[in-house]
C-alpha positions, 0 to 999 in steps of 0.5 A: 500500500502506498503512503496516500492510501495509508493516510486515507485509511488512518484518517478514516480510522480503518485498518487493512485488511478490512473485515467485511461487515456482511457478505457482499450481495454479489461475489465476483465470478472468475473465468480461466482463459489460457491459464489466466484468471480473469474477472468474468464481467471484465472479460466478457466485453473484452474477448477481442483482446489477445494475450499477444496484445500484451507483454505477457500473461500477467499484463493480460490479466492486469489489462482485463481485470482493471476495474474502477471503483466508485470512491466518492470521498466518504467513509462509506464509499471507502469501506465499500471499495475496500470490501470489494478488494477484500472479497477479491 
């Protein structure tokens, strides 16, 4: 974790790893494609991307599994984002 994230957690009086308050309503689903672990909801719209388009398999996984979480600057929003990360 970088210093900016550590400061954000400290300001919000949170510790990592975060203990989820409840089970998420929708758990992420994964798909294996050519020995790569992919988030299914990110892979489905990007099936046109080939592993050879990336430097290696890790780069392919990072490209496909890249997600943006809706952090709105509030503690609740931060907790929601962290719970998603902890679930992964």
